[in-house]
C-alpha positions in Angstrom: -18.6 -10.5 21.3 -16.7 -9.8 18.5 -16.8 -6.3 16.6 -19.7 -5.9 13.7 -18.1 -5.4 10.4 -19.7 -2.2 10.7 -18.1 -0.7 13.8 -14.5 -2.4 11.9 -15.7 -0.3 8.9 -16.3 3.1 10.8 -12.9 2.8 13.3 -11.1 2.5 9.4 -12.7 4.8 7.4 -11.7 7.9 10.2 -9.1 7.3 12.1 -4.9 7.4 12.0 -3.2 4.2 11.3 -1.8 4.7 15.0 -4.7 5.0 16.4 -5.4 2.7 20.0 -9.0 2.2 19.0 -7.8 0.3 15.4 -5.1 -1.8 17.6 -7.7 -2.6 19.5 -10.6 -3.6 16.3 -7.4 -5.6 15.1 -6.4 -7.4 18.4 -10.2 -8.4 19.3 -10.1 -10.1 15.2 -7.4 -11.8 15.4 -8.0 -13.5 19.0 -11.5 -13.9 18.1 -10.0 -16.1 15.0 -7.3 -18.2 17.2 -10.5 -19.1 18.9 -12.1 -20.3 15.9 -14.8 -17.4 14.4 -12.6 -15.9 11.7 -15.5 -13.9 10.7 -14.7 -10.6 12.5 -10.9 -11.1 9.8 -13.1 -11.5 7.1 -14.5 -7.8 8.2 -10.6 -6.3 8.9 -9.9 -7.4 5.2 -13.1 -5.7 4.0 -12.1 -2.8 5.8 -8.7 -2.8 4.4 -9.7 -2.7 0.8 -9.8 1.2 0.0 -6.6 1.2 1.0 -5.2 -2.0 -0.6 -7.1 -1.1 -3.9 -5.2 2.2 -3.9 -1.9 0.1 -3.3 -2.7 -1.9 -6.4 -3.8 0.7 -8.7 -0.4 3.0 -8.0 1.5 -0.2 -8.3 0.0 -2.1 -11.3 2.6 -2.0 -14.1 0.5 0.3 -17.0 1.8 -2.5 -19.7 -0.6 -4.6 -17.7 -3.4 -2.9 -17.5 -6.6 -4.4 -19.6 -4.8 -7.8 -18.6 -6.2 -7.9 -15.0 -7.6 -5.7 -12.6 -7.4 -4.5 -8.8 -10.6 -6.9 -8.1 -8.4 -10.6 -9.3 -5.0 -9.0 -7.4 -7.3 -8.8 -3.7 -9.1 -11.6 -4.0 -6.5 -14.1 -4.5 -4.6 -12.2 -1.6 -7.2 -12.2 0.6 -7.6 -16.3 -0.7 -4.0 -16.7 0.7 -4.7 -14.8 3.6 -7.0 -16.9 5.0 -5.0 -20.3 4.2 -1.8 -18.6 5.9 -4.0 -17.4 9.2 -3.3 -20.4 11.3 0.3 -19.9 10.5 0.3 -15.9 11.0 -1.7 -16.7 14.3 0.8 -19.3 15.4 3.5 -17.3 15.8 4.7 -15.0 19.2 2.7 -11.7 19.0 5.6 -9.8 19.0 7.6 -11.4 16.6 4.7 -11.2 13.6 4.1 -8.7 11.4 1.5 -6.1 12.3 -1.9 -7.9 10.5 -2.8 -5.0 8.0 1.4 -4.7 7.1 1.2 -8.8 7.1 -2.0 -8.2 4.5 -0.1 -6.0 2.3 2.5 -7.9 1.8 0.6 -10.5 0.6 -0.7 -8.3 -1.8 2.1 -6.8 -3.1 3.8 -10.6 -3.7 0.0 -11.4 -5.1 0.4 -8.4 -7.9 4.4 -9.7 -8.4 2.6 -13.0 -9.6 0.7 -11.4 -11.6 2.8 -9.3 -13.5 5.2 -12.1 -14.0 2.2 -14.5 -15.5 0.2 -11.5 -17.7 3.9 -9.7 -19.1 5.4 -12.6 -19.5 9.3 -12.0 -20.3 8.7 -8.6 -18.8 6.9 -9.6 -16.0 10.2 -10.9 -15.0 11.5 -6.7 -14.1 9.4 -6.9 -11.6 11.7 -9.0 -9.7 14.8 -6.2 -10.1 11.6 -3.8 -9.1 11.6 -5.4 -5.8 15.1 -5.8 -4.6 15.4 -2.6 -3.0 12.3 -3.2 -0.4 10.4 -6.3 -1.1 7.7 -5.4 1.5 6.6 -2.4 -0.3 5.5 -5.1 -3.5 6.1 -3.8 -6.7 8.1 -0.1 -7.2 5.2 2.5 -7.6 4.3 3.4 -11.8 5.2 7.3 -11.8 2.4 8.0 -14.1 0.1 6.6 -11.9 1.4 8.5 -8.7 1.0 11.8 -10.7 -2.1 11.4 -11.9 -3.5 10.7 -8.2 -1.0 14.0 -7.4 -2.5 16.0 -9.2 -6.2 14.7 -9.0 -5.8 15.4 -5.5 -4.1 18.8 -5.7 -6.8 20.1 -8.9 -5.1 19.6 -12.5 -5.5 22.4 -15.5 -8.6 22.7 -16.7 -6.4 22.4 -20.6 -5.7 18.9 -21.9 -2.1 20.6 -22.8 -1.8 21.8 -19.7 -2.5 18.7 -17.6 -0.2 16.8 -20.1 2.5 19.6 -18.9 1.8 19.4 -15.1 2.0 15.5 -15.1 4.6 15.0 -17.5 6.0 17.7 -14.4 5.1 15.5 -11.5 6.7 12.6 -13.3 10.4 14.1 -13.8 10.0 15.0 -10.4 9.6 11.8 -8.8 11.9 10.5 -11.1 14.3 12.6 -9.8 14.3 11.6 -6.2 16.4 9.3 -4.2 14.5 5.7 -4.4 13.9 5.0 -0.9 12.8 8.5 -0.6 10.2 8.6 -3.2 8.9 4.7 -1.8 8.2 6.7 1.3 6.3 9.6 -0.5 4.4 6.8 -1.8 3.9 4.7 1.6 3.3 7.8 3.6 1.5 10.2 1.5 -0.5 8.2 -1.2 -0.6 5.1 0.7 -1.3 6.9 3.6 0.9 4.5 5.9 2.2 5.7 9.3 5.4 6.8 10.3 5.8 3.5 12.1 4.6 1.4 9.3 6.5 3.5 7.0 10.2 2.6 9.4 8.9 -1.2 10.2 8.1 -1.9 5.8 11.4 -0.1 4.4 13.7 -1.7 8.0 14.4 2.3 8.5 14.0 4.0 12.1 11.1 5.7 12.7 13.4 8.8 12.7 14.9 8.3 9.4 11.7 7.5 7.9 10.0 10.8 8.9 12.9 12.9 7.7 13.2 11.1 3.8 9.0 11.8 4.2 9.8 16.0 4.8 12.4 15.8 2.6 11.1 14.3 -0.6 8.0 16.6 0.1 8.9 19.4 0.2 11.0 18.3 -3.2 8.0 17.5 -5.3 6.5 20.5 -4.0 9.3 22.5 -5.1 9.7 21.1 -8.1 6.3 21.4 -9.3 6.3 24.9 -8.1 3.1 24.2 -5.4 
């Protein structure tokens, strides 16, 4: 019997992305899909949803807020994933992108489409944003990243102090090498494993790890934490 949605959810709630149990759940769901039962893949997509919502929130162009929301992007991306699943399963397992990264790629591309559709000429700037690391999707908004950083580390109680801290974090992020900043977003905020970050950015695991440590050390030093 394929794993149930509850079992999959439990695996994804508390795990390391490289955990063998997670890989087993994904493999079992994909095997079931190849045999004609897509329900376990649907459960996988539901389990991915919180991480993907966070990804979209970090990469949503602030100018687009109010025009569409994260649920719109995920709904259309999941529909596309379902439509393209047979093609994905038709690729050799050792040559295709890991399933989560493949779904994440589709979400990133769908977010780009939403930007272009809802921002018109402004949205075409998204083409430039993905030239560096297209599988990552649109470049993360430093405003959104700073907001998450402060929310998770504790913001000052005074509104003026909070704004000052927010500006300081944004400045620290803007001062980083683009790839280092992207590694930080992927690893620290999207919680990808080091192996996944390396795969997404076409880096060696050693280089991805070194860049993450460098970026994290830099932002902590610059914001005084």
